[in-house]
C-alpha positions in Angstrom: 121.4 17.0 -145.3 125.1 16.3 -145.0 125.8 19.5 -146.8 123.9 21.3 -144.1 126.0 19.6 -141.5 129.1 21.0 -143.0 127.8 24.5 -143.5 129.5 26.9 -141.1 127.3 29.7 -140.1 128.5 33.0 -138.7 125.9 35.0 -137.0 126.9 38.5 -136.2 125.1 41.0 -134.1 124.9 44.6 -135.2 126.3 45.9 -132.0 125.1 49.3 -130.8 126.8 50.4 -127.7 126.1 53.8 -126.4 129.1 55.4 -124.7 129.7 59.0 -124.1 127.0 59.8 -126.7 128.8 57.9 -129.4 128.3 54.6 -131.1 130.2 51.4 -131.7 129.1 49.7 -135.0 129.8 46.3 -136.3 129.1 45.0 -139.8 127.8 43.0 -141.5 124.9 42.2 -139.1 124.6 38.6 -140.2 126.4 36.3 -142.5 126.3 32.7 -143.7 129.3 31.1 -145.4 130.7 27.7 -146.3 133.7 25.7 -145.0 137.1 27.1 -146.2 135.5 30.5 -146.7 137.0 33.7 -145.5 135.2 36.6 -144.0 136.0 40.2 -143.0 134.1 41.8 -140.2 134.3 45.5 -139.5 134.0 47.6 -136.3 134.2 51.3 -135.9 133.6 53.8 -133.1 133.6 57.6 -132.7 134.7 57.9 -129.0 137.7 60.2 -129.2 139.3 58.8 -126.0 139.1 55.2 -127.0 142.2 53.6 -128.5 141.5 49.9 -128.5 139.0 47.6 -130.3 138.5 44.1 -128.9 137.1 41.1 -130.8 135.2 38.2 -129.1 133.6 35.0 -130.2 130.7 33.3 -128.6 130.7 29.7 -129.9 127.4 28.1 -130.8 125.7 26.4 -127.8 128.0 28.2 -125.4 127.4 31.3 -123.3 131.0 32.1 -122.7 132.8 34.9 -124.7 136.3 34.1 -125.9 138.7 36.9 -126.6 140.0 36.5 -130.1 142.3 39.5 -129.9 142.5 43.3 -129.9 144.1 46.2 -131.6 145.7 49.0 -129.6 146.2 51.9 -132.0 147.8 50.0 -134.9 149.3 47.2 -132.8 147.3 44.0 -133.1 147.4 41.1 -130.6 145.8 37.7 -131.1 145.2 35.0 -128.5 147.4 31.9 -129.2 144.4 29.6 -130.0 143.1 32.0 -132.6 146.4 33.1 -134.2 146.2 30.7 -137.2 142.6 31.4 -138.2 142.2 35.2 -137.6 143.9 38.4 -138.3 143.1 41.9 -136.8 143.9 45.1 -138.7 143.0 48.7 -138.5 143.5 51.3 -135.8 141.9 51.0 -132.4 141.3 54.7 -132.2 138.7 54.5 -135.0 138.1 51.2 -136.8 139.2 47.6 -137.0 138.7 44.6 -139.2 138.6 41.0 -138.1 139.8 38.7 -140.9 138.4 35.2 -140.5 141.0 33.5 -142.7 139.6 30.0 -143.0 136.5 28.5 -141.5 137.4 24.8 -141.0 135.3 23.3 -138.2 131.8 23.8 -137.0 133.4 25.1 -133.8 134.4 28.2 -135.8 130.7 29.1 -136.0 129.2 31.5 -133.5 128.4 35.1 -132.7 131.2 37.6 -133.1 131.3 40.8 -131.1 133.5 43.9 -131.1 133.9 46.4 -128.3 135.8 49.6 -128.0 137.6 50.8 -124.9 140.4 53.1 -123.6 143.7 51.5 -122.6 145.8 53.4 -120.2 149.3 52.2 -119.9 150.3 54.5 -117.1 150.4 53.0 -113.6 151.0 54.1 -110.1 154.3 53.3 -108.5 153.9 52.7 -104.8 156.9 53.2 -102.6 158.2 50.0 -101.1 159.9 49.9 -97.7 162.1 47.1 -96.7 160.7 45.6 -93.5 162.8 46.2 -90.4 164.5 43.1 -89.0 
């Protein structure tokens, strides 16, 4: 029974997102591992205009999604709280891998999701006028 208490379970959803007639796929669909184990999750998409893949965790018994990190083209970014346990690799324009480096706590368990999107780094510059005094 104690052994079951320490088992860390990762449940993954095979994510099918229809977008522009293309799919986003995540694998494996489910997985169970033990403490100190490492896992690699994969995500790919075929939307030509998308250039970023985002990774989220939904902890057990919590409805909130936490952003783990993302990869824009080949530039990964991890949120500070996840930087020591996760690594993101790949290319946001096609595929990404989430490396779960070391499962330590039961809080590491949960559902993991990937999503694909388009990042646009252009912005509008609005003219500013100094107020008259």
